[in-house]
Steps between C-alpha positions, in 0.01 A plus 500: 500500500659823391352821622629846437485698819524877481500614860581869511411549865502292813124549529444334161703201614314480833164517319608222262618288794163543674323372186750214469458406864123480461531277192759278669283468809211381283727241337630388839148451634410299189807279551394429858148415380640265234713323761196462722301362205777245439485383862121477492496311169765262632298426814184446294678286238365734232764451232341735247489788748853412611628521145328834440633641827855390412484670160357810661780505756765462231353789304474722808858427603624597154301822525648574845853440371437743213370758744808462720727537198307810399552646847873432482515675160307796638744533789791514259320753279415718800860488622626594154252788478606622843867483409434691177303765687777538762762538227290769330460684829876483561568651157254783564643571847 
């Protein structure tokens, strides 16, 4: 997943992180629900539900990994933007 982040201010980065955190929290809750569904299907010997829950869990984990990679990229972009801004301020001063 390649995103282009253009954070010009810290506030933009913080706002993006708040949105990201909300989306990641939703994914995390869905992962917990899928794990619970797996346990329930296992106890009930419901192999169809178990299979569906496993596939759902795999998909959700991939999504979570992408979100974490996106956060790491955003941190690097924010740091680069900050460094650029500090260099520009140093030149002006």
